[in-house]
C-alpha positions, 0 to 999 in steps of 0.5 A: 124849923118849917119842916119841924112844925109843919110835921108836928102839924101832920102827926096832931090826933095821930098820938102813936103808942109810946111805952112811958116809963117815970123813973129816977136818972141816977148822976153819973161823971162824965167829960162835958162839952156844952156848945151852940150846934146850929147844923147836924155837920157840927154835932158830926163834928164834935163827935167825931173830935171825941171818938178821936180822943178815945182812940188817942186814949185822951178819954178814957170812956167807961162804956156807960151809955153817951148823952147829949143834953139838950138846954130848952124848955120846949123840944123844938128840934134845932139842937142849939144848948148842946152838953155832950156828954161821955161818962168816965169815972170820976177820977179821970184827967179834969180836961181833955182838949178836943181840938178845933171843937173846944175843951171837955170837962169833967163834972157830975150829971146830976140825977132826975128823980123823976124823969119821962123815959122811952126808948127808941129804936130807929135812925136820929131823924124819926126821933124828933117826932117822939119826941113830940109825943112824950112832950105832949103825953108829959103835959097831958098828964100834969107832968111839969117840962124841966127845961133839959132832954137827954138822949141817952145813946145806948146803941149807935155811930159808936157800934157800928150799927145800921142805923135801923138798929139804933137804940136811944 
């Protein structure tokens, strides 16, 4: 937390160019797991549990981009209240056990009528500072933050890519 805030201070006044697009995000059906996550190891554990369930055929992923939804008024970079979403068809089995990680439940993720979006290419550690830019841009341009942040993983570990090729 302190290191993240120090990085914020370092970046102050160094607004980089980020192509931000305001657009509607369509609703989708997903198996979801919401939990408090305090460390990167826990996030990786949940991701591995989801991956094992896909390989075993318990989750029939429809190949749409998975996402994490963070529930916090202001993005702080600590990933505490997180909902993992794995897009599936609406008629999927309503619950899937992920072992010690918990139980994924089918639900419809609602649309967002006007979301400030941008694409980040690269590893996840550099993603946090980009969200600071997005947050700052939204406030400076008169938008109200909605209390949720969606990280949509277009390309990443599930495609076995080098982190420099991730697209979030």
